All heavy atoms as TSV, in Angstrom:
chain	resi	resn	atom	element	x	y	z
A	1	MET	N	N	-32.115	46.806	-25.954
A	1	MET	CA	C	-31.947	45.541	-25.228
A	1	MET	C	C	-33.158	44.734	-25.641
A	1	MET	O	O	-34.306	45.211	-25.642
A	1	MET	CB	C	-31.856	45.791	-23.754
A	1	MET	CG	C	-31.663	44.610	-22.903
A	1	MET	SD	S	-31.235	44.989	-21.232
A	1	MET	CE	C	-32.776	45.135	-20.549
A	2	ASP	N	N	-32.961	43.464	-26.020
A	2	ASP	CA	C	-34.030	42.620	-26.412
A	2	ASP	C	C	-33.693	41.229	-26.352
A	2	ASP	O	O	-32.452	40.808	-26.466
A	2	ASP	CB	C	-34.496	42.947	-27.833
A	2	ASP	CG	C	-35.915	42.544	-28.150
A	2	ASP	OD1	O	-36.582	41.964	-27.189
A	2	ASP	OD2	O	-36.342	42.687	-29.294
A	3	PHE	N	N	-34.580	40.336	-26.032
A	3	PHE	CA	C	-34.495	38.855	-26.275
A	3	PHE	C	C	-35.006	38.488	-27.622
A	3	PHE	O	O	-36.078	39.046	-28.010
A	3	PHE	CB	C	-35.280	38.084	-25.186
A	3	PHE	CG	C	-34.673	38.185	-23.790
A	3	PHE	CD1	C	-35.031	39.082	-22.820
A	3	PHE	CD2	C	-33.614	37.286	-23.481
A	3	PHE	CE1	C	-34.496	39.077	-21.592
A	3	PHE	CE2	C	-33.047	37.258	-22.206
A	3	PHE	CZ	C	-33.465	38.211	-21.318
A	4	VAL	N	N	-34.346	37.665	-28.341
A	4	VAL	CA	C	-34.912	37.179	-29.647
A	4	VAL	C	C	-34.797	35.717	-29.615
A	4	VAL	O	O	-34.121	35.003	-28.779
A	4	VAL	CB	C	-34.030	37.764	-30.809
A	4	VAL	CG1	C	-34.182	39.261	-30.872
A	4	VAL	CG2	C	-32.601	37.334	-30.667
A	5	HIS	N	N	-35.638	35.152	-30.464
A	5	HIS	CA	C	-35.562	33.649	-30.573
A	5	HIS	C	C	-35.868	33.202	-32.027
A	5	HIS	O	O	-36.320	33.889	-32.780
A	5	HIS	CB	C	-36.646	33.055	-29.644
A	5	HIS	CG	C	-38.048	33.251	-30.078
A	5	HIS	ND1	N	-38.626	34.328	-29.807
A	5	HIS	CD2	C	-38.805	32.514	-30.814
A	5	HIS	CE1	C	-39.897	34.288	-30.342
A	5	HIS	NE2	N	-40.056	33.130	-30.915
A	6	ASP	N	N	-35.419	31.904	-32.273
A	6	ASP	CA	C	-35.581	31.345	-33.585
A	6	ASP	C	C	-35.658	29.788	-33.425
A	6	ASP	O	O	-35.297	29.309	-32.312
A	6	ASP	CB	C	-34.417	31.653	-34.523
A	6	ASP	CG	C	-34.849	31.675	-35.994
A	6	ASP	OD1	O	-35.990	31.125	-36.341
A	6	ASP	OD2	O	-34.033	31.928	-36.906
A	7	THR	N	N	-36.220	29.193	-34.402
A	7	THR	CA	C	-36.386	27.723	-34.245
A	7	THR	C	C	-35.481	27.157	-35.493
A	7	THR	O	O	-35.649	27.607	-36.624
A	7	THR	CB	C	-37.760	27.261	-34.511
A	7	THR	OG1	O	-38.624	27.885	-33.422
A	7	THR	CG2	C	-37.950	25.800	-34.364
A	8	LEU	N	N	-34.712	26.152	-35.229
A	8	LEU	CA	C	-33.912	25.417	-36.270
A	8	LEU	C	C	-34.777	24.484	-37.081
A	8	LEU	O	O	-35.939	24.162	-36.646
A	8	LEU	CB	C	-32.806	24.731	-35.632
A	8	LEU	CG	C	-31.791	25.521	-34.735
A	8	LEU	CD1	C	-30.762	24.660	-34.072
A	8	LEU	CD2	C	-31.139	26.544	-35.658
A	9	ALA	N	N	-34.348	23.990	-38.135
A	9	ALA	CA	C	-35.067	23.104	-38.988
A	9	ALA	C	C	-35.427	21.752	-38.276
A	9	ALA	O	O	-36.450	21.225	-38.541
A	9	ALA	CB	C	-34.271	22.766	-40.260
A	10	ASP	N	N	-34.574	21.337	-37.302
A	10	ASP	CA	C	-34.927	20.222	-36.545
A	10	ASP	C	C	-35.860	20.316	-35.330
A	10	ASP	O	O	-36.126	19.412	-34.671
A	10	ASP	CB	C	-33.694	19.531	-36.154
A	10	ASP	CG	C	-32.802	20.282	-35.200
A	10	ASP	OD1	O	-33.214	21.325	-34.735
A	10	ASP	OD2	O	-31.724	19.852	-34.847
A	11	GLY	N	N	-36.336	21.680	-35.176
A	11	GLY	CA	C	-37.286	21.878	-34.146
A	11	GLY	C	C	-36.673	22.533	-32.871
A	11	GLY	O	O	-37.377	22.906	-32.045
A	12	ARG	N	N	-35.307	22.366	-32.804
A	12	ARG	CA	C	-34.737	23.026	-31.519
A	12	ARG	C	C	-34.800	24.534	-31.624
A	12	ARG	O	O	-34.810	25.074	-32.687
A	12	ARG	CB	C	-33.238	22.627	-31.534
A	12	ARG	CG	C	-33.048	21.141	-31.259
A	12	ARG	CD	C	-31.561	20.719	-31.102
A	12	ARG	NE	N	-30.948	20.987	-32.414
A	12	ARG	CZ	C	-29.716	21.171	-32.655
A	12	ARG	NH1	N	-28.853	21.187	-31.575
A	12	ARG	NH2	N	-29.123	21.324	-33.832
A	13	THR	N	N	-34.899	25.139	-30.456
A	13	THR	CA	C	-34.949	26.602	-30.405
A	13	THR	C	C	-33.663	27.186	-29.908
A	13	THR	O	O	-32.982	26.594	-29.144
A	13	THR	CB	C	-36.143	27.041	-29.458
A	13	THR	OG1	O	-35.923	26.515	-28.150
A	13	THR	CG2	C	-37.492	26.530	-30.015
A	14	LEU	N	N	-33.442	28.438	-30.308
A	14	LEU	CA	C	-32.326	29.243	-29.867
A	14	LEU	C	C	-32.881	30.519	-29.328
A	14	LEU	O	O	-33.816	31.102	-29.880
A	14	LEU	CB	C	-31.365	29.470	-31.027
A	14	LEU	CG	C	-30.567	28.327	-31.504
A	14	LEU	CD1	C	-29.813	28.785	-32.794
A	14	LEU	CD2	C	-29.714	27.751	-30.504
A	15	ARG	N	N	-32.293	30.994	-28.241
A	15	ARG	CA	C	-32.669	32.343	-27.697
A	15	ARG	C	C	-31.363	33.235	-27.769
A	15	ARG	O	O	-30.286	32.736	-27.675
A	15	ARG	CB	C	-33.127	32.212	-26.372
A	15	ARG	CG	C	-34.627	31.880	-26.265
A	15	ARG	CD	C	-35.147	32.078	-24.943
A	15	ARG	NE	N	-35.340	33.485	-24.580
A	15	ARG	CZ	C	-36.195	33.996	-23.879
A	15	ARG	NH1	N	-37.196	33.246	-23.312
A	15	ARG	NH2	N	-36.256	35.286	-23.601
A	16	GLY	N	N	-31.672	34.534	-27.959
A	16	GLY	CA	C	-30.509	35.367	-27.965
A	16	GLY	C	C	-30.836	36.517	-27.076
A	16	GLY	O	O	-32.044	36.943	-26.882
A	17	PHE	N	N	-29.788	37.235	-26.530
A	17	PHE	CA	C	-29.955	38.445	-25.835
A	17	PHE	C	C	-29.074	39.438	-26.455
A	17	PHE	O	O	-27.903	39.239	-26.657
A	17	PHE	CB	C	-29.545	38.223	-24.286
A	17	PHE	CG	C	-29.639	39.458	-23.484
A	17	PHE	CD1	C	-30.853	39.867	-22.979
A	17	PHE	CD2	C	-28.489	40.103	-23.182
A	17	PHE	CE1	C	-30.888	40.964	-22.204
A	17	PHE	CE2	C	-28.502	41.334	-22.347
A	17	PHE	CZ	C	-29.767	41.713	-21.806
A	18	THR	N	N	-29.586	40.569	-26.807
A	18	THR	CA	C	-28.790	41.664	-27.456
A	18	THR	C	C	-28.967	42.974	-26.654
A	18	THR	O	O	-30.009	43.242	-26.120
A	18	THR	CB	C	-29.326	41.960	-28.938
A	18	THR	OG1	O	-30.692	42.354	-28.813
A	18	THR	CG2	C	-29.180	40.669	-29.682
A	19	ALA	N	N	-27.975	43.758	-26.734
A	19	ALA	CA	C	-27.955	45.166	-26.177
A	19	ALA	C	C	-27.187	45.991	-27.112
A	19	ALA	O	O	-26.072	45.766	-27.470
A	19	ALA	CB	C	-27.344	45.233	-24.857
A	20	ILE	N	N	-27.897	47.125	-27.622
A	20	ILE	CA	C	-27.291	47.915	-28.591
A	20	ILE	C	C	-27.116	49.361	-27.994
A	20	ILE	O	O	-28.021	49.849	-27.471
A	20	ILE	CB	C	-28.135	48.021	-29.867
A	20	ILE	CG1	C	-28.473	46.761	-30.406
A	20	ILE	CG2	C	-27.502	49.020	-30.908
A	20	ILE	CD1	C	-27.264	45.884	-30.937
A	21	ASP	N	N	-26.008	49.952	-28.168
A	21	ASP	CA	C	-25.835	51.349	-27.762
A	21	ASP	C	C	-26.357	52.248	-28.838
A	21	ASP	O	O	-25.873	52.300	-30.005
A	21	ASP	CB	C	-24.262	51.694	-27.589
A	21	ASP	CG	C	-24.062	53.048	-27.185
A	21	ASP	OD1	O	-24.840	54.018	-27.397
A	21	ASP	OD2	O	-22.999	53.346	-26.443
A	22	LEU	N	N	-27.484	52.893	-28.622
A	22	LEU	CA	C	-28.150	53.714	-29.624
A	22	LEU	C	C	-27.343	54.874	-30.073
A	22	LEU	O	O	-27.513	55.416	-31.207
A	22	LEU	CB	C	-29.535	54.151	-29.138
A	22	LEU	CG	C	-30.541	53.003	-29.010
A	22	LEU	CD1	C	-31.896	53.551	-28.469
A	22	LEU	CD2	C	-30.774	52.241	-30.286
A	23	TYR	N	N	-26.440	55.343	-29.258
A	23	TYR	CA	C	-25.615	56.528	-29.639
A	23	TYR	C	C	-24.609	56.162	-30.679
A	23	TYR	O	O	-24.331	56.745	-31.665
A	23	TYR	CB	C	-24.980	57.141	-28.376
A	23	TYR	CG	C	-24.167	58.352	-28.657
A	23	TYR	CD1	C	-24.774	59.610	-29.020
A	23	TYR	CD2	C	-22.793	58.237	-28.624
A	23	TYR	CE1	C	-24.006	60.661	-29.350
A	23	TYR	CE2	C	-22.003	59.448	-28.934
A	23	TYR	CZ	C	-22.606	60.552	-29.289
A	23	TYR	OH	O	-21.824	61.736	-29.503
A	24	THR	N	N	-23.820	55.123	-30.322
A	24	THR	CA	C	-22.712	54.588	-31.196
A	24	THR	C	C	-23.124	53.564	-32.178
A	24	THR	O	O	-22.401	53.221	-33.121
A	24	THR	CB	C	-21.532	54.044	-30.361
A	24	THR	OG1	O	-22.004	52.870	-29.673
A	24	THR	CG2	C	-21.031	55.015	-29.344
A	25	ARG	N	N	-24.296	52.970	-31.956
A	25	ARG	CA	C	-24.780	51.815	-32.813
A	25	ARG	C	C	-23.965	50.569	-32.645
A	25	ARG	O	O	-23.925	49.760	-33.480
A	25	ARG	CB	C	-24.932	52.303	-34.261
A	25	ARG	CG	C	-25.873	53.391	-34.521
A	25	ARG	CD	C	-27.244	53.050	-34.270
A	25	ARG	NE	N	-28.149	54.089	-34.664
A	25	ARG	CZ	C	-29.292	54.124	-34.289
A	25	ARG	NH1	N	-29.809	53.346	-33.491
A	25	ARG	NH2	N	-30.093	55.161	-34.672
A	26	GLU	N	N	-23.232	50.552	-31.600
A	26	GLU	CA	C	-22.419	49.398	-31.274
A	26	GLU	C	C	-23.249	48.366	-30.485
A	26	GLU	O	O	-24.048	48.586	-29.604
A	26	GLU	CB	C	-21.201	49.850	-30.396
A	26	GLU	CG	C	-20.306	48.719	-30.067
A	26	GLU	CD	C	-19.160	49.188	-29.142
A	26	GLU	OE1	O	-19.217	50.392	-28.637
A	26	GLU	OE2	O	-18.225	48.416	-29.032
A	27	CYS	N	N	-22.966	47.156	-30.872
A	27	CYS	CA	C	-23.515	45.975	-30.141
A	27	CYS	C	C	-22.764	45.691	-28.876
A	27	CYS	O	O	-21.676	45.202	-28.997
A	27	CYS	CB	C	-23.687	44.726	-31.025
A	27	CYS	SG	S	-24.345	43.335	-30.121
A	28	SER	N	N	-23.277	46.057	-27.736
A	28	SER	CA	C	-22.518	45.838	-26.489
A	28	SER	C	C	-22.612	44.423	-25.917
A	28	SER	O	O	-21.675	44.017	-25.248
A	28	SER	CB	C	-23.132	46.821	-25.427
A	28	SER	OG	O	-23.063	48.165	-25.883
A	29	VAL	N	N	-23.761	43.842	-26.236
A	29	VAL	CA	C	-23.922	42.334	-25.676
A	29	VAL	C	C	-24.619	41.685	-26.800
A	29	VAL	O	O	-25.634	42.120	-27.314
A	29	VAL	CB	C	-24.774	42.386	-24.402
A	29	VAL	CG1	C	-25.000	40.997	-23.926
A	29	VAL	CG2	C	-24.247	43.271	-23.360
A	30	LEU	N	N	-24.080	40.416	-27.029
A	30	LEU	CA	C	-24.766	39.489	-27.899
A	30	LEU	C	C	-24.519	38.109	-27.425
A	30	LEU	O	O	-23.340	37.705	-27.437
A	30	LEU	CB	C	-24.255	39.719	-29.349
A	30	LEU	CG	C	-24.799	38.665	-30.362
A	30	LEU	CD1	C	-26.367	38.698	-30.469
A	30	LEU	CD2	C	-24.256	38.927	-31.745
A	31	ARG	N	N	-25.508	37.355	-26.974
A	31	ARG	CA	C	-25.322	36.068	-26.497
A	31	ARG	C	C	-26.459	35.186	-27.142
A	31	ARG	O	O	-27.649	35.444	-26.978
A	31	ARG	CB	C	-25.358	35.943	-25.018
A	31	ARG	CG	C	-25.417	34.607	-24.350
A	31	ARG	CD	C	-23.990	33.917	-24.429
A	31	ARG	NE	N	-22.936	34.632	-23.997
A	31	ARG	CZ	C	-22.443	34.646	-22.757
A	31	ARG	NH1	N	-22.939	33.848	-21.868
A	31	ARG	NH2	N	-21.336	35.359	-22.476
A	32	VAL	N	N	-26.104	34.123	-27.737
A	32	VAL	CA	C	-27.050	33.104	-28.281
A	32	VAL	C	C	-26.795	31.740	-27.663
A	32	VAL	O	O	-25.613	31.351	-27.596
A	32	VAL	CB	C	-26.950	33.100	-29.789
A	32	VAL	CG1	C	-27.992	32.096	-30.475
A	32	VAL	CG2	C	-27.199	34.466	-30.436
A	33	ALA	N	N	-27.890	31.131	-27.243
A	33	ALA	CA	C	-27.765	29.763	-26.601
A	33	ALA	C	C	-29.079	29.132	-26.676
A	33	ALA	O	O	-30.070	29.707	-27.117
A	33	ALA	CB	C	-27.305	29.981	-25.099
A	34	ARG	N	N	-29.129	27.896	-26.163
A	34	ARG	CA	C	-30.384	27.159	-26.144
A	34	ARG	C	C	-31.383	27.861	-25.238
A	34	ARG	O	O	-32.535	27.833	-25.393
A	34	ARG	CB	C	-30.167	25.724	-25.730
A	34	ARG	CG	C	-29.343	24.817	-26.617
A	34	ARG	CD	C	-30.163	24.476	-27.939
A	34	ARG	NE	N	-31.426	23.917	-27.648
A	34	ARG	CZ	C	-31.801	22.678	-27.485
A	34	ARG	NH1	N	-30.856	21.697	-27.534
A	34	ARG	NH2	N	-33.036	22.274	-27.269
A	35	GLY	N	N	-30.847	28.496	-24.198
A	35	GLY	CA	C	-31.666	29.263	-23.321
A	35	GLY	C	C	-31.003	30.412	-22.743
A	35	GLY	O	O	-29.871	30.282	-22.288
A	36	VAL	N	N	-31.560	31.599	-22.726
A	36	VAL	CA	C	-31.018	32.751	-22.061
A	36	VAL	C	C	-32.120	33.378	-21.248
A	36	VAL	O	O	-33.120	33.757	-21.856
A	36	VAL	CB	C	-30.525	33.760	-23.185
A	36	VAL	CG1	C	-29.904	35.042	-22.464
A	36	VAL	CG2	C	-29.478	33.157	-24.040
A	37	GLY	N	N	-31.994	33.461	-19.986
A	37	GLY	CA	C	-32.999	34.003	-19.127
A	37	GLY	C	C	-32.623	35.309	-18.476
A	37	GLY	O	O	-31.529	35.959	-18.813
A	38	GLY	N	N	-33.504	35.896	-17.583
A	38	GLY	CA	C	-33.271	37.130	-17.049
A	38	GLY	C	C	-31.935	37.318	-16.233
A	38	GLY	O	O	-31.350	38.336	-16.314
A	39	ALA	N	N	-31.686	36.178	-15.545
A	39	ALA	CA	C	-30.444	36.196	-14.670
A	39	ALA	C	C	-29.290	36.269	-15.631
A	39	ALA	O	O	-28.300	36.957	-15.246
A	39	ALA	CB	C	-30.400	34.991	-13.726
A	40	ASP	N	N	-29.330	35.585	-16.769
A	40	ASP	CA	C	-28.219	35.641	-17.735
A	40	ASP	C	C	-28.100	37.052	-18.339
A	40	ASP	O	O	-27.004	37.531	-18.411
A	40	ASP	CB	C	-28.558	34.649	-18.913
A	40	ASP	CG	C	-28.560	33.202	-18.452
A	40	ASP	OD1	O	-27.795	32.759	-17.589
A	40	ASP	OD2	O	-29.501	32.522	-18.912
A	41	GLY	N	N	-29.226	37.657	-18.575
A	41	GLY	CA	C	-29.236	39.074	-19.137
A	41	GLY	C	C	-28.643	39.997	-18.121
A	41	GLY	O	O	-27.808	40.814	-18.520
A	42	ALA	N	N	-28.975	39.855	-16.904
A	42	ALA	CA	C	-28.435	40.700	-15.899
A	42	ALA	C	C	-26.957	40.566	-15.767
A	42	ALA	O	O	-26.153	41.550	-15.632
A	42	ALA	CB	C	-29.180	40.474	-14.511
A	43	ALA	N	N	-26.502	39.299	-15.824
A	43	ALA	CA	C	-24.984	39.017	-15.610
A	43	ALA	C	C	-24.292	39.612	-16.898
A	43	ALA	O	O	-23.180	40.088	-16.753
A	43	ALA	CB	C	-24.835	37.578	-15.558
A	44	LEU	N	N	-24.931	39.513	-18.025
A	44	LEU	CA	C	-24.264	39.959	-19.326
A	44	LEU	C	C	-24.130	41.438	-19.254
A	44	LEU	O	O	-23.113	42.027	-19.663
A	44	LEU	CB	C	-25.020	39.539	-20.568
A	44	LEU	CG	C	-24.979	38.056	-20.825
A	44	LEU	CD1	C	-26.027	37.573	-21.819
A	44	LEU	CD2	C	-23.574	37.697	-21.318
A	45	LEU	N	N	-25.171	42.160	-18.784
A	45	LEU	CA	C	-25.067	43.620	-18.648
A	45	LEU	C	C	-24.054	44.012	-17.694
A	45	LEU	O	O	-23.309	45.046	-17.852
A	45	LEU	CB	C	-26.464	44.233	-18.296
A	45	LEU	CG	C	-27.619	44.034	-19.405
A	45	LEU	CD1	C	-28.897	44.505	-18.804
A	45	LEU	CD2	C	-27.183	44.917	-20.575
A	46	THR	N	N	-24.015	43.328	-16.562
A	46	THR	CA	C	-22.943	43.638	-15.541
A	46	THR	C	C	-21.620	43.412	-16.096
A	46	THR	O	O	-20.650	44.311	-15.933
A	46	THR	CB	C	-23.093	42.706	-14.322
A	46	THR	OG1	O	-24.426	43.013	-13.703
A	46	THR	CG2	C	-21.984	42.984	-13.231
A	47	GLU	N	N	-21.300	42.384	-16.846
A	47	GLU	CA	C	-20.064	42.114	-17.482
A	47	GLU	C	C	-19.689	43.174	-18.537
A	47	GLU	O	O	-18.554	43.585	-18.594
A	47	GLU	CB	C	-20.140	40.699	-18.129
A	47	GLU	CG	C	-18.897	40.283	-18.814
A	47	GLU	CD	C	-18.997	38.907	-19.379
A	47	GLU	OE1	O	-19.608	38.030	-18.824
A	47	GLU	OE2	O	-18.544	38.776	-20.652
A	48	ALA	N	N	-20.626	43.592	-19.312
A	48	ALA	CA	C	-20.462	44.596	-20.317
A	48	ALA	C	C	-20.045	45.929	-19.653
A	48	ALA	O	O	-19.084	46.626	-20.150
A	48	ALA	CB	C	-21.680	44.815	-21.170
A	49	GLY	N	N	-20.692	46.208	-18.539
A	49	GLY	CA	C	-20.385	47.426	-17.860
A	49	GLY	C	C	-19.003	47.437	-17.272
A	49	GLY	O	O	-18.311	48.471	-17.196
A	50	GLN	N	N	-18.596	46.283	-16.786
A	50	GLN	CA	C	-17.184	46.206	-16.245
A	50	GLN	C	C	-16.161	46.261	-17.246
A	50	GLN	O	O	-15.071	46.805	-17.073
A	50	GLN	CB	C	-17.059	44.830	-15.430
A	50	GLN	CG	C	-17.890	44.820	-14.151
A	50	GLN	CD	C	-17.866	43.471	-13.524
A	50	GLN	OE1	O	-17.524	42.452	-14.118
A	50	GLN	NE2	N	-18.360	43.342	-12.261
A	51	SER	N	N	-16.393	45.766	-18.422
A	51	SER	CA	C	-15.343	45.736	-19.519
A	51	SER	C	C	-15.417	46.998	-20.382
A	51	SER	O	O	-14.391	47.302	-20.998
A	51	SER	CB	C	-15.604	44.564	-20.370
A	51	SER	OG	O	-16.758	44.630	-21.053
A	52	ARG	N	N	-16.530	47.675	-20.366
A	52	ARG	CA	C	-16.659	48.797	-21.316
A	52	ARG	C	C	-16.681	50.228	-20.575
A	52	ARG	O	O	-16.726	51.259	-21.258
A	52	ARG	CB	C	-17.931	48.735	-22.162
A	52	ARG	CG	C	-17.883	47.523	-23.044
A	52	ARG	CD	C	-19.233	47.440	-23.839
A	52	ARG	NE	N	-19.160	46.434	-24.783
A	52	ARG	CZ	C	-18.728	46.545	-26.076
A	52	ARG	NH1	N	-18.267	47.586	-26.372
A	52	ARG	NH2	N	-18.583	45.428	-26.765
A	53	GLY	N	N	-16.671	50.202	-19.286
A	53	GLY	CA	C	-16.756	51.441	-18.589
A	53	GLY	C	C	-18.111	51.875	-18.042
A	53	GLY	O	O	-18.873	50.992	-17.827
A	54	PRO	N	N	-18.310	53.160	-17.917
A	54	PRO	CA	C	-19.551	53.579	-17.364
A	54	PRO	C	C	-20.807	53.087	-18.068
A	54	PRO	O	O	-20.775	52.929	-19.257
A	54	PRO	CB	C	-19.547	55.107	-17.476
A	54	PRO	CG	C	-18.104	55.412	-17.733
A	54	PRO	CD	C	-17.529	54.239	-18.420
A	55	VAL	N	N	-21.799	52.696	-17.324
A	55	VAL	CA	C	-23.077	52.215	-17.886
A	55	VAL	C	C	-24.076	53.279	-17.796
A	55	VAL	O	O	-24.046	54.225	-17.044
A	55	VAL	CB	C	-23.575	50.970	-17.081
A	55	VAL	CG1	C	-22.590	49.854	-17.240
A	55	VAL	CG2	C	-23.790	51.267	-15.628
A	56	PRO	N	N	-25.029	53.290	-18.669
A	56	PRO	CA	C	-26.109	54.269	-18.748
A	56	PRO	C	C	-27.014	54.206	-17.444
A	56	PRO	O	O	-27.121	53.138	-16.847
A	56	PRO	CB	C	-27.006	53.883	-19.957
A	56	PRO	CG	C	-26.704	52.563	-20.216
A	56	PRO	CD	C	-25.317	52.322	-19.720
A	57	GLU	N	N	-27.665	55.288	-17.021
A	57	GLU	CA	C	-28.499	55.430	-15.966
A	57	GLU	C	C	-29.858	54.674	-16.248
A	57	GLU	O	O	-30.440	54.076	-15.343
A	57	GLU	CB	C	-28.822	56.798	-15.498
A	57	GLU	CG	C	-27.558	57.494	-14.913
A	57	GLU	CD	C	-27.971	58.967	-14.517
A	57	GLU	OE1	O	-29.180	59.165	-14.208
A	57	GLU	OE2	O	-27.071	59.688	-14.410
A	58	ARG	N	N	-30.224	54.657	-17.490
A	58	ARG	CA	C	-31.459	54.041	-17.935
A	58	ARG	C	C	-31.212	53.208	-19.173
A	58	ARG	O	O	-30.368	53.482	-20.043
A	58	ARG	CB	C	-32.541	55.066	-18.237
A	58	ARG	CG	C	-32.951	55.912	-17.128
A	58	ARG	CD	C	-33.967	56.888	-17.491
A	58	ARG	NE	N	-34.281	57.632	-16.273
A	58	ARG	CZ	C	-34.696	58.897	-16.371
A	58	ARG	NH1	N	-34.900	59.451	-17.473
A	58	ARG	NH2	N	-34.916	59.519	-15.264
A	59	ILE	N	N	-32.002	52.114	-19.224
A	59	ILE	CA	C	-31.924	51.285	-20.493
A	59	ILE	C	C	-33.282	51.247	-21.054
A	59	ILE	O	O	-34.363	51.015	-20.308
A	59	ILE	CB	C	-31.423	49.849	-20.088
A	59	ILE	CG1	C	-30.063	49.884	-19.527
A	59	ILE	CG2	C	-31.494	49.010	-21.323
A	59	ILE	CD1	C	-29.469	48.546	-19.064
A	60	ARG	N	N	-33.462	51.471	-22.295
A	60	ARG	CA	C	-34.761	51.379	-22.996
A	60	ARG	C	C	-34.996	50.061	-23.503
A	60	ARG	O	O	-34.093	49.445	-24.189
A	60	ARG	CB	C	-34.766	52.454	-24.102
A	60	ARG	CG	C	-36.132	52.417	-24.790
A	60	ARG	CD	C	-36.396	53.592	-25.726
A	60	ARG	NE	N	-35.244	53.566	-26.771
A	60	ARG	CZ	C	-35.383	54.246	-27.884
A	60	ARG	NH1	N	-36.393	55.013	-28.095
A	60	ARG	NH2	N	-34.411	54.227	-28.727
A	61	VAL	N	N	-36.213	49.469	-23.239
A	61	VAL	CA	C	-36.562	48.178	-23.842
A	61	VAL	C	C	-37.989	48.311	-24.284
A	61	VAL	O	O	-38.768	49.247	-24.030
A	61	VAL	CB	C	-36.519	47.099	-22.674
A	61	VAL	CG1	C	-35.121	46.957	-22.118
A	61	VAL	CG2	C	-37.439	47.367	-21.540
A	62	ASP	N	N	-38.402	47.357	-25.083
A	62	ASP	CA	C	-39.778	47.283	-25.539
A	62	ASP	C	C	-40.596	46.818	-24.406
A	62	ASP	O	O	-40.136	46.459	-23.404
A	62	ASP	CB	C	-39.950	46.440	-26.840
A	62	ASP	CG	C	-39.568	44.976	-26.640
A	62	ASP	OD1	O	-39.433	44.504	-25.499
A	62	ASP	OD2	O	-39.551	44.241	-27.618
A	63	ASN	N	N	-41.883	46.706	-24.605
A	63	ASN	CA	C	-42.773	46.396	-23.485
A	63	ASN	C	C	-43.160	44.854	-23.582
A	63	ASN	O	O	-44.218	44.447	-23.080
A	63	ASN	CB	C	-44.066	47.177	-23.590
A	63	ASN	CG	C	-43.779	48.655	-23.142
A	63	ASN	OD1	O	-42.921	48.918	-22.283
A	63	ASN	ND2	N	-44.500	49.503	-23.708
A	64	GLY	N	N	-42.232	44.073	-24.109
A	64	GLY	CA	C	-42.608	42.722	-24.226
A	64	GLY	C	C	-42.508	41.951	-22.866
A	64	GLY	O	O	-41.882	42.478	-21.967
A	65	THR	N	N	-43.192	40.851	-22.846
A	65	THR	CA	C	-43.278	40.063	-21.529
A	65	THR	C	C	-41.918	39.510	-21.140
A	65	THR	O	O	-41.816	39.111	-19.972
A	65	THR	CB	C	-44.402	38.903	-21.728
A	65	THR	OG1	O	-43.888	38.087	-22.826
A	65	THR	CG2	C	-45.738	39.541	-21.993
A	66	GLU	N	N	-41.055	39.431	-22.004
A	66	GLU	CA	C	-39.748	38.878	-21.623
A	66	GLU	C	C	-38.947	39.707	-20.683
A	66	GLU	O	O	-38.007	39.236	-20.022
A	66	GLU	CB	C	-38.791	38.596	-22.915
A	66	GLU	CG	C	-38.400	39.887	-23.595
A	66	GLU	CD	C	-39.383	40.325	-24.748
A	66	GLU	OE1	O	-40.497	39.994	-24.729
A	66	GLU	OE2	O	-38.924	41.077	-25.578
A	67	PHE	N	N	-39.384	40.941	-20.402
A	67	PHE	CA	C	-38.709	41.740	-19.494
A	67	PHE	C	C	-39.438	41.771	-18.097
A	67	PHE	O	O	-39.181	42.651	-17.220
A	67	PHE	CB	C	-38.572	43.131	-19.968
A	67	PHE	CG	C	-37.489	43.144	-21.108
A	67	PHE	CD1	C	-37.830	43.307	-22.419
A	67	PHE	CD2	C	-36.139	42.939	-20.805
A	67	PHE	CE1	C	-36.885	43.373	-23.412
A	67	PHE	CE2	C	-35.239	42.974	-21.773
A	67	PHE	CZ	C	-35.606	43.093	-23.121
A	68	ARG	N	N	-40.270	40.896	-17.866
A	68	ARG	CA	C	-40.966	40.826	-16.536
A	68	ARG	C	C	-40.240	39.784	-15.775
A	68	ARG	O	O	-40.606	38.613	-15.409
A	68	ARG	CB	C	-42.429	40.346	-16.713
A	68	ARG	CG	C	-43.250	41.313	-17.472
A	68	ARG	CD	C	-44.622	40.953	-17.489
A	68	ARG	NE	N	-45.334	41.971	-18.285
A	68	ARG	CZ	C	-46.585	41.739	-18.723
A	68	ARG	NH1	N	-47.219	40.579	-18.523
A	68	ARG	NH2	N	-47.141	42.599	-19.442
A	69	SER	N	N	-39.047	40.192	-15.374
A	69	SER	CA	C	-38.129	39.344	-14.565
A	69	SER	C	C	-37.510	40.141	-13.368
A	69	SER	O	O	-37.101	41.198	-13.412
A	69	SER	CB	C	-36.981	38.832	-15.428
A	69	SER	OG	O	-35.975	38.213	-14.678
A	70	ARG	N	N	-37.580	39.458	-12.194
A	70	ARG	CA	C	-36.982	40.154	-11.043
A	70	ARG	C	C	-35.420	40.313	-11.229
A	70	ARG	O	O	-34.889	41.179	-10.732
A	70	ARG	CB	C	-37.308	39.299	-9.867
A	70	ARG	CG	C	-38.714	39.422	-9.464
A	70	ARG	CD	C	-38.986	38.484	-8.250
A	70	ARG	NE	N	-40.401	38.295	-8.200
A	70	ARG	CZ	C	-41.121	38.306	-7.069
A	70	ARG	NH1	N	-40.536	38.539	-5.940
A	70	ARG	NH2	N	-42.370	38.125	-7.083
A	71	ALA	N	N	-34.850	39.395	-11.977
A	71	ALA	CA	C	-33.430	39.432	-12.217
A	71	ALA	C	C	-33.039	40.766	-13.013
A	71	ALA	O	O	-31.885	41.291	-12.794
A	71	ALA	CB	C	-32.876	38.313	-13.014
A	72	LEU	N	N	-33.914	41.328	-13.784
A	72	LEU	CA	C	-33.672	42.462	-14.534
A	72	LEU	C	C	-34.258	43.807	-13.858
A	72	LEU	O	O	-34.111	44.822	-14.459
A	72	LEU	CB	C	-34.117	42.388	-15.923
A	72	LEU	CG	C	-33.555	41.345	-16.836
A	72	LEU	CD1	C	-34.209	41.168	-18.123
A	72	LEU	CD2	C	-32.099	41.760	-17.121
A	73	ALA	N	N	-34.882	43.668	-12.746
A	73	ALA	CA	C	-35.456	44.828	-12.102
A	73	ALA	C	C	-34.392	45.652	-11.523
A	73	ALA	O	O	-33.398	45.229	-11.048
A	73	ALA	CB	C	-36.366	44.322	-10.935
A	74	PRO	N	N	-34.694	46.969	-11.528
A	74	PRO	CA	C	-33.678	47.949	-10.980
A	74	PRO	C	C	-33.529	47.742	-9.523
A	74	PRO	O	O	-34.425	47.267	-8.792
A	74	PRO	CB	C	-34.303	49.288	-11.267
A	74	PRO	CG	C	-35.486	49.037	-11.994
A	74	PRO	CD	C	-35.808	47.721	-12.101
A	75	GLY	N	N	-32.318	48.086	-8.959
A	75	GLY	CA	C	-32.087	48.100	-7.572
A	75	GLY	C	C	-31.268	46.919	-7.169
A	75	GLY	O	O	-30.934	46.440	-6.367
């Protein structure tokens, strides 16, 4: 799971949220928009869990500052 970002030639920015199943190498979640925040990420994970079946007990993420969000906190 990661947030990614890029800048277009005209200076506008895009953010993306991705979640990859490391076992199957399948992209479970991919959303790109002008802004994607923690609440969006939590909603996308919930939606993926509802459409794909059981969700993992743990999700591995890097230690980037983008995951310091109460919306993504366990519980």
